[in-house]
SEZA-241996 format. One record per residue (C-alpha): residue in three letters; x, y, z. Coordinates in steps of 0.25 Angstrom, whole numbers, padded with zeros to 4 digits, m for minus. Last residue first. Layout:
N
{"ALA"; {X; Y; Z}}
...
END
This chain:
217
{"UNK"; {0367; 0802; m0528}}
{"UNK"; {0352; 0798; m0528}}
{"UNK"; {0342; 0807; m0536}}
{"UNK"; {0328; 0809; m0529}}
{"UNK"; {0317; 0819; m0538}}
{"UNK"; {0305; 0822; m0527}}
{"UNK"; {0291; 0820; m0531}}
{"UNK"; {0279; 0831; m0524}}
{"UNK"; {0276; 0833; m0511}}
{"UNK"; {0264; 0823; m0509}}
{"UNK"; {0254; 0822; m0496}}
{"UNK"; {0251; 0811; m0488}}
{"UNK"; {0254; 0821; m0477}}
{"UNK"; {0261; 0812; m0467}}
{"UNK"; {0266; 0803; m0477}}
{"UNK"; {0273; 0813; m0489}}
{"UNK"; {0275; 0810; m0501}}
{"UNK"; {0285; 0813; m0512}}
{"UNK"; {0287; 0806; m0526}}
{"UNK"; {0301; 0804; m0528}}
{"UNK"; {0306; 0804; m0541}}
{"UNK"; {0319; 0798; m0546}}
{"UNK"; {0334; 0804; m0549}}
{"UNK"; {0342; 0793; m0555}}
{"UNK"; {0352; 0785; m0544}}
{"UNK"; {0341; 0774; m0545}}
{"UNK"; {0350; 0762; m0548}}
{"UNK"; {0340; 0760; m0559}}
{"UNK"; {0342; 0775; m0561}}
{"UNK"; {0356; 0777; m0560}}
{"UNK"; {0360; 0765; m0569}}
{"UNK"; {0350; 0771; m0581}}
{"UNK"; {0357; 0785; m0582}}
{"UNK"; {0370; 0776; m0580}}
{"UNK"; {0367; 0767; m0593}}
{"UNK"; {0361; 0781; m0599}}
{"UNK"; {0374; 0790; m0596}}
{"UNK"; {0384; 0774; m0601}}
{"UNK"; {0376; 0776; m0616}}
{"UNK"; {0378; 0790; m0617}}
{"UNK"; {0390; 0788; m0615}}
{"UNK"; {0393; 0776; m0627}}
{"UNK"; {0383; 0785; m0635}}
{"UNK"; {0394; 0796; m0634}}
{"UNK"; {0405; 0789; m0636}}
{"UNK"; {0399; 0785; m0649}}
{"UNK"; {0398; 0798; m0655}}
{"UNK"; {0412; 0801; m0650}}
{"UNK"; {0417; 0789; m0657}}
{"UNK"; {0409; 0791; m0669}}
{"UNK"; {0416; 0807; m0666}}
{"UNK"; {0430; 0802; m0669}}
{"UNK"; {0428; 0790; m0679}}
{"UNK"; {0423; 0802; m0687}}
{"UNK"; {0436; 0811; m0682}}
{"UNK"; {0447; 0798; m0682}}
{"UNK"; {0441; 0794; m0699}}
{"UNK"; {0442; 0809; m0704}}
{"UNK"; {0457; 0808; m0697}}
{"UNK"; {0460; 0795; m0705}}
{"UNK"; {0454; 0801; m0717}}
{"UNK"; {0460; 0815; m0717}}
{"UNK"; {0474; 0810; m0714}}
{"UNK"; {0481; 0813; m0727}}
{"UNK"; {0471; 0820; m0734}}
{"UNK"; {0464; 0814; m0743}}
{"UNK"; {0466; 0811; m0760}}
{"UNK"; {0460; 0815; m0769}}
{"UNK"; {0452; 0806; m0780}}
{"UNK"; {0438; 0815; m0780}}
{"UNK"; {0430; 0803; m0773}}
{"UNK"; {0442; 0802; m0759}}
{"UNK"; {0442; 0818; m0758}}
{"UNK"; {0426; 0816; m0758}}
{"UNK"; {0428; 0805; m0747}}
{"UNK"; {0438; 0814; m0741}}
{"UNK"; {0429; 0826; m0738}}
{"UNK"; {0417; 0818; m0734}}
{"UNK"; {0426; 0812; m0725}}
{"UNK"; {0430; 0825; m0721}}
{"UNK"; {0415; 0829; m0718}}
{"UNK"; {0412; 0815; m0711}}
{"UNK"; {0423; 0817; m0699}}
{"UNK"; {0420; 0830; m0697}}
{"UNK"; {0406; 0825; m0694}}
{"UNK"; {0410; 0815; m0684}}
{"UNK"; {0419; 0823; m0679}}
{"UNK"; {0409; 0833; m0674}}
{"UNK"; {0395; 0821; m0671}}
{"UNK"; {0405; 0816; m0662}}
{"UNK"; {0410; 0829; m0657}}
{"UNK"; {0395; 0833; m0652}}
{"UNK"; {0392; 0819; m0646}}
{"UNK"; {0401; 0819; m0640}}
{"UNK"; {0398; 0832; m0632}}
{"UNK"; {0385; 0827; m0632}}
{"UNK"; {0389; 0817; m0623}}
{"UNK"; {0379; 0808; m0617}}
{"UNK"; {0367; 0811; m0614}}
{"UNK"; {0360; 0802; m0609}}
{"UNK"; {0344; 0795; m0606}}
{"UNK"; {0341; 0788; m0617}}
{"UNK"; {0353; 0782; m0627}}
{"UNK"; {0350; 0778; m0642}}
{"UNK"; {0356; 0793; m0646}}
{"UNK"; {0369; 0787; m0643}}
{"UNK"; {0367; 0777; m0650}}
{"UNK"; {0363; 0783; m0664}}
{"UNK"; {0374; 0791; m0661}}
{"UNK"; {0384; 0782; m0663}}
{"UNK"; {0377; 0774; m0672}}
{"UNK"; {0377; 0788; m0680}}
{"UNK"; {0392; 0788; m0679}}
{"UNK"; {0395; 0773; m0683}}
{"UNK"; {0386; 0777; m0695}}
{"UNK"; {0393; 0788; m0702}}
{"UNK"; {0407; 0781; m0697}}
{"UNK"; {0404; 0769; m0704}}
{"UNK"; {0402; 0775; m0721}}
{"UNK"; {0411; 0787; m0717}}
{"UNK"; {0423; 0775; m0715}}
{"UNK"; {0419; 0769; m0729}}
{"UNK"; {0418; 0781; m0734}}
{"UNK"; {0433; 0781; m0731}}
{"UNK"; {0435; 0769; m0736}}
{"UNK"; {0433; 0771; m0748}}
{"UNK"; {0439; 0783; m0751}}
{"UNK"; {0450; 0778; m0746}}
{"UNK"; {0457; 0779; m0760}}
{"UNK"; {0472; 0777; m0763}}
{"UNK"; {0485; 0784; m0762}}
{"UNK"; {0490; 0777; m0747}}
{"UNK"; {0488; 0786; m0737}}
{"UNK"; {0475; 0787; m0745}}
{"UNK"; {0473; 0773; m0741}}
{"UNK"; {0476; 0774; m0724}}
{"UNK"; {0467; 0784; m0725}}
{"UNK"; {0457; 0777; m0727}}
{"UNK"; {0460; 0766; m0720}}
{"UNK"; {0460; 0774; m0708}}
{"UNK"; {0448; 0780; m0712}}
{"UNK"; {0443; 0768; m0711}}
{"UNK"; {0447; 0763; m0697}}
{"UNK"; {0443; 0777; m0692}}
{"UNK"; {0428; 0773; m0697}}
{"UNK"; {0428; 0759; m0692}}
{"UNK"; {0434; 0762; m0678}}
{"UNK"; {0422; 0774; m0677}}
{"UNK"; {0413; 0761; m0682}}
{"UNK"; {0418; 0753; m0671}}
{"UNK"; {0415; 0767; m0663}}
{"UNK"; {0401; 0767; m0666}}
{"UNK"; {0396; 0755; m0665}}
{"UNK"; {0400; 0754; m0651}}
{"UNK"; {0395; 0768; m0648}}
{"UNK"; {0381; 0762; m0655}}
{"UNK"; {0381; 0751; m0647}}
{"UNK"; {0384; 0759; m0636}}
{"UNK"; {0371; 0768; m0638}}
{"UNK"; {0360; 0758; m0639}}
{"UNK"; {0351; 0762; m0627}}
{"UNK"; {0361; 0768; m0616}}
{"UNK"; {0346; 0771; m0607}}
{"UNK"; {0341; 0777; m0599}}
{"UNK"; {0324; 0779; m0596}}
{"UNK"; {0318; 0791; m0604}}
{"UNK"; {0305; 0793; m0591}}
{"UNK"; {0311; 0790; m0581}}
{"UNK"; {0307; 0779; m0574}}
{"UNK"; {0302; 0784; m0558}}
{"UNK"; {0306; 0776; m0545}}
{"UNK"; {0300; 0782; m0533}}
{"UNK"; {0306; 0787; m0521}}
{"UNK"; {0300; 0786; m0508}}
{"UNK"; {0305; 0798; m0500}}
{"UNK"; {0292; 0801; m0497}}
{"UNK"; {0283; 0791; m0502}}
{"UNK"; {0278; 0788; m0514}}
{"UNK"; {0268; 0792; m0519}}
{"UNK"; {0252; 0785; m0522}}
{"UNK"; {0242; 0797; m0527}}
{"UNK"; {0228; 0797; m0520}}
{"UNK"; {0234; 0811; m0515}}
{"UNK"; {0246; 0804; m0508}}
{"UNK"; {0245; 0788; m0506}}
{"UNK"; {0258; 0782; m0502}}
{"UNK"; {0266; 0772; m0509}}
{"UNK"; {0274; 0761; m0503}}
{"UNK"; {0270; 0753; m0510}}
{"UNK"; {0257; 0754; m0520}}
{"UNK"; {0247; 0762; m0516}}
{"UNK"; {0231; 0761; m0511}}
{"UNK"; {0239; 0758; m0496}}
{"UNK"; {0242; 0772; m0496}}
{"UNK"; {0228; 0779; m0499}}
{"UNK"; {0217; 0781; m0506}}
{"UNK"; {0228; 0779; m0520}}
{"UNK"; {0230; 0784; m0535}}
{"UNK"; {0218; 0792; m0535}}
{"UNK"; {0212; 0792; m0550}}
{"UNK"; {0199; 0783; m0545}}
{"UNK"; {0197; 0792; m0536}}
{"UNK"; {0198; 0804; m0541}}
{"UNK"; {0190; 0801; m0553}}
{"UNK"; {0177; 0797; m0541}}
{"UNK"; {0182; 0810; m0534}}
{"UNK"; {0178; 0819; m0547}}
{"UNK"; {0164; 0809; m0550}}
{"UNK"; {0159; 0812; m0535}}
{"UNK"; {0161; 0827; m0537}}
{"UNK"; {0155; 0826; m0548}}
{"UNK"; {0143; 0818; m0545}}
{"UNK"; {0144; 0828; m0533}}
{"UNK"; {0143; 0837; m0543}}
{"UNK"; {0130; 0834; m0551}}
{"UNK"; {0122; 0830; m0540}}
{"UNK"; {0122; 0844; m0533}}
END
């Protein structure tokens, strides 16, 4: 019997230690005590910080750098085409265009992936990588022709440069779109327009009925 009394006493002491409150006065602000827990009264919105806060990262910087690289790639391709038209060897200039294009595409892609809380445009990413991949294959073919002293077809260098610049441009556009979406999401959260959890409690019965999701339209 004494053991049962001791166990009951210890259980009661543990419950009291874990209890947040005994009455409404024990809770901060407008919260009320419901089943030893402090909760917001019915209709009171509790601000909840999301686990994954929206963040544009360095997507805009990456997109801007990539656009500059795309312009440089196209300019070098035009120079290589001009040299080929004048019966000069433009292989080195074409290789330089590839050397500029590859890091430009990677900067745009990594900049876009630095964004948190936004999806961007998957379609632009797919189109960008396809165009860029085809451009790399064409560039490798043209460089191989140059190394073997074979004159490239007319317009091949320019078309390859345009395709590469287009791919980089698509990746850059996705980075800008993704950053904008993240900024919009963060702005909605800051102004309270995003979804929020509402702890629901009834003052009359002192019973918590659960959590609700509030949206502002």
